[in-house]
N, C-alpha and C positions, 0 to 999 in steps of 0.2 A: 672413667667416663667415658661415652661413648660420643663422637661428633663426626655428624652430618659435614658433608661440602659443601652441605651454604653456613654450614653454623661455623666456620676456621678460615678464616687466610691464611693459615698458620699453619693449614694442606696443600699449600701449592711449595715444588721449589723451589722457596728463591733464587738461592745459593745458584743457580744454575746459568742465573744471568750473566754473572760475574769472569771478567777476562782470566786465563790461571797467572799472569803476569801483577792481579789482586798483589798479591806476594811481595810483591818489590814493595809497594807502598806499607806492609808488614815491619817487613826486615831495614824499612828508615825510620821508622819510630820507631821500633826498638834500638834501633842505633844511634840514635839522636836522646834517650832516654838515658844511654850508657856507654858514651863512648873514652869510656877508661874500665880504669879498676869498679871493682862492687863489690868493698869493704863488704856490706853488710853480706852479703855469697859466703865469704873466709872465716864469719864468724857461727850464721850458719851447720854447712856442710850440706854435703848431699847426699842425705841418708831419708829415703825414701817418702811419700809425707798425705794426706789427704785434703785438698782444701775445697772449702766450701760456700758457693757463687749465693746471697744469699739477695732476696729483692726491699731493700726497703721502704722503699711509697710504690704506688703501686701503677699499674700505665701498661704495656703495650710491648711485648720483650721482639726487639729484629738489634742485628748486628754479627747472629752467633756464626756465621764461615770468620768474622771478622777475627771472630776474638779467641777461635778454632786455630787462626789461622796464626796469633798468639802462641799461644800453649802446644802449638804441632815446629816450629822452627825452636823454641826453647826442648824438643822431648819431651813433652808430655803428652796426654791426656785429658778429653772430658766426653762425661758423660753427659747428657740435655736426660733432663727430667719435665719437660717439657717442650713445646716445636715452640718455634720461631711464629710468628703471628698472634701466640695466644697470649691471654691480657695473664699477667703477675702482681706479684704483692700482696698486700695482709688481707683487704680489702676481698680478693680473692679462694685464699685461704680457707679452709673449710673449719665448720666451728670445730669440730673436731679437732682438726688440725693445730688448730691453732688455741687449743687447750691441754691437748693436754700434751705435743712432743712426740709422741712413740714411736712412725714410724719408718723402721733401720731400710726397710727396701725399696727400691729405687720405682715410683711410680711409673704407670703406662704414661707417654707425650700424652697433652689436657686436665689429666688427671688430678687436679688442686686440694688431693689431701694430703699432697706429701709432702712430711716435712725435718725435722731429724733428730734424734737423739737430745744430742747436748745443748745442756740447756740454753749457752754460754748464743745458741740461735733462734730462742725462743721467740714465740711474734714473727722471724722474719723467715715471710718464704726458701727456701733452698728450692733453686729454681737449674744449679745445676752440681754436676761432682767434676771433681778437679784433682788429678795423680800426677805424680811425677818425686824430683827428685825437689825437694825441702828449696836452695838455691834458685831454682828452674822459678818454680812458682812466684815466688817473693818478688824479682826480675820479672815475669810475666803482668806482674797483677795492677799496675796502676794506668798500662797499657791496657791490657784487655775492658778494662773497668771503666777506664777512658772513651773509646770509644761502643763499648755497647753503653754503656749514659746513653750518650748523645746521640744515639741511633735507636735507642727506643725510648726516648724521649719526640723524637722530629713523628717516628712511627706513629705513636699517642696524640700527639696533637691532630696529624692525621686524619685517625682511624675517625678523630670527635669531626673533624668536618665530612665526614665519610656519610658519617650516623644520622647528619641535619643532614645531606641530600638524600639518602637512602628510605630514613624519614618520610620527607613530605613527598616523592616517589620521580625525581626534576631523572632528566635526561642525561644532565653531562656528568663531565670530571671534572675531580679537583684535582686541579696542579701546582707544582712547585713554581717557585723558575732560575736564576742560574746565580743569582743571591744564595751564592755559599764562604764554604770557606779554601781557601786556597791549598789544595794538599790536601781533602779532605772528603773530593764531588762525589770519588764514588760509595763513601760509607753514604755521606746524606743521601744523594737521590735514590740508592736501593731503601734508606729507611723511609723512603715517599711512597714507593712503591707495598714496600709491606704492610706497611699502616693502610694499600686501599687508592692511593694517591697513584698519579701521574707527574713522569717528571720531571716534566718540559722535554727540551731541551737538553743537551747534557753538556754540548762547548760551545764555542760559537761557531762549528761549521755545522752543523745538526738545525738547519733549518734557515731562514737567511731570517732576521729579526732588521726592522728596517727600522727608528725607536726615532723622536724629536729631533735630538742630536744630526744624528746620518738628513735628515728633511731639511732642514735650519742650515746643515753646512750642504749642503746641491741648489740653496738659493727655492727652497721651499715647493719645488716639485715633486710630487709625491708620484704623482707616473712617469716621471722621467726615470724619476731611480730606480721605480722597480722597470721601466724598460731596460736601466742596463743592467741592474743585480741580472736579473729573467736573461740578459746574452748572456751569463758568467753561469750558473746555474744550470744553463738550463728546461730539462721535463723533469728531474732525478729530485730538483730540490723545492721543500716548499718554497713560497715567500711572507711571515709574515708581515704585517705593517702598523705600529704602536701613533691610534691618533688619538686629538684631544678632540678632533667634534663632530656632525651629523654629515657637511659638506668632506673633510678629510676620508672617515671612512665611507664612504658615496667613489672618491676621486683615486682612490687606493681600489673598490671593489673590482671598478674598470679596468680599472688597470692590469688590471691580474693577478690579484695577491690572493692565495688562497685561504690566507687567516688574517682576521680583521678584530685589532686588537683595540674598543674601548677604553681609555685611559683614564681613572680616576672621573667616570660618570656615573653622576645620583640613579637611583635605582629605576624610575620614572622614566630618566633620561636613556636611559639605557635600551629599554622596554622600546620605548618608542623606536630608537636608533638602531635595533635588533632588528623588531619584526619589518623599519622596510626595507633594509640591506635583505632581508630574507624572501619576501615578499616580491623585490626585483631580482637578485639573483638566488634562485632558488637551486640550484647546481650544486655540490661540492664545497659551499663558502662557507668559510666553519668560526665563527666568532665572538672572542675568549675576550669577558669581563674582568680587569684586576686595575691592580690604587685606593680600590675604596672601596672594601669591603672588606670588616671581621666576621671572627664568628658569631656575632651577635644580627651582623645586618647582612647576611650573605644569601638567607630566608627573600629574603625583596628580588632577587638576580632569578631565583626560579622562573625562569618561565617559557618555552617550549621555542623558544627567537632565540635562548643563549644557553651556545655550549657547555663552554669555560669558562672559570673560575680559573683565574693562577691567585696564589699566597706568596710571598713575600719571606714574610716569616714562619715557613714552613721552616724556612734551609736559611732562619739568617734573625738571629736576638730567642731562638725554642732556650723552650726549659730543658730539664733531665730527669729525667729515673734515676732514681737511686739506688747502686746496687754498692756492692761489699765483696769480697773477697777475705776466708780466713782459714785458717789452718783449724783444723776438726782435731782438738785435743785428744774425743773419745773415741780417733780410727789407731 
């Protein structure tokens, strides 16, 4: 099945975003899971075998370079039958593949007809083939699946929100927040991008965000707070201020904040505030709404004045896509 560039976010090479040292995280994940002897490896030995990665539920495939790195570290090879960003899972299999499980050849990326001959895999989409010593396949199984399932869950949820944005023709961006899992930041933020969203700031050093606690700790003066922040970050770092009212938002914009967050504003109030802000500060002010929307009411925030909707749920309390890795007994 041929896909145009417009058809698939998966045509983008997201893996190029990652710094080489992301592999250090993979080594640490494996070290945590295998701190000492692996009796299972002793039992099964090191004969070459093949395992199939199966998508048991539907979602957007994300986390491919992390999955690859796990098995590369263990001396195994991975052959993908779908591109990162593709929809995978039983519902995305063609009817012929679902009924017959008859294709043994590897399909072109994006060809959802691919399935395996082994009846053990019937009804599940074969997403990738992993080859290597059987002990290594099993050592990488759980770590790789943990990463892939979570990354794909984030990408799937992000894609749903982005689809609503595109359906309504809204100009703004769907963003994550800094509510990430310690030690898993790169995977979670990466998955948001694969899903079509934006990661927001990656860490405390990315953009200066002054929240309600900063305001209270500084005695309540947003202007003084922004001025002090600017003295340190200079021109090269944007300042965002989390605001609880239109008055706070006006003060933040007047003080020179480039981004104003309308925190927990109901849709009607957010529209009024955003309109007034943009009318007074028409050049270079980004308006973000956060904290009060969800996948059901987000469309109520789609207007010409709000530029960003940020969702903590994208990297905090997200669901997963269920994958499994099974030794192919037919090979």
